[in-house]
C-alpha positions in Angstrom: -3.9 27.6 -49.4 -6.6 30.2 -49.4 -6.0 31.9 -46.1 -5.0 35.5 -46.1 -2.1 34.7 -43.7 -0.4 31.3 -43.8 2.4 30.1 -41.5 4.9 27.3 -41.7 7.5 25.9 -39.2 10.9 26.2 -40.8 13.0 24.3 -38.3 16.4 25.3 -39.7 19.5 26.2 -37.7 18.7 29.9 -37.8 15.1 30.4 -38.7 12.2 29.2 -36.5 9.2 29.9 -38.7 7.7 32.0 -41.5 4.4 33.5 -42.4 3.0 34.9 -45.7 0.3 37.4 -46.3 -1.5 36.6 -49.6 -2.9 40.1 -49.9 0.2 42.2 -49.3 2.7 39.5 -50.6 4.7 40.0 -47.4 6.9 37.1 -46.2 8.0 37.3 -42.6 10.9 35.3 -41.3 11.2 34.7 -37.6 14.8 33.9 -36.6 15.6 31.8 -33.5 17.7 34.8 -32.2 14.5 36.8 -32.0 15.1 38.9 -35.0 12.2 39.3 -37.5 12.5 40.4 -41.1 9.6 41.3 -43.5 10.3 40.6 -47.2 8.1 42.8 -49.5 6.3 41.9 -52.7 7.3 38.2 -52.7 5.2 36.4 -55.3 3.1 33.5 -53.9 5.1 31.2 -56.1 8.0 31.5 -53.7 5.8 31.0 -50.6 4.5 27.8 -52.1 8.1 26.8 -52.9 9.1 27.4 -49.3 6.0 25.6 -48.0 6.8 22.5 -50.1 10.6 22.6 -49.9 12.3 19.6 -48.2 15.0 21.9 -46.9 13.4 25.2 -46.0 16.7 26.8 -44.8 18.3 26.1 -48.2 15.3 27.4 -50.0 15.3 30.6 -48.0 19.0 31.1 -48.6 18.7 30.5 -52.3 15.4 32.2 -53.2 14.5 34.8 -50.5 17.5 36.3 -48.8 19.1 38.9 -51.0 16.3 38.7 -53.7 13.6 40.9 -52.2 13.4 44.2 -50.5 13.2 43.7 -46.7 12.8 45.5 -43.4 14.0 44.4 -40.0 10.9 44.6 -37.8 12.0 42.9 -34.6 
């Protein structure tokens, strides 16, 4: 995973997909409702965890939401 921006299909009940910027450490979650959130300064360790998780929705709920500073952008 050496691209600056990487994307993964999440396929959970609420979240459609996610992307990660390796330079800014910004994780963006795209919800099926159309809402988009940017999570700031997320270490790449968590992106790799999300990328490899068998249940991406559970991973997001356990390790992303409520753990990092975020902005609603869409």
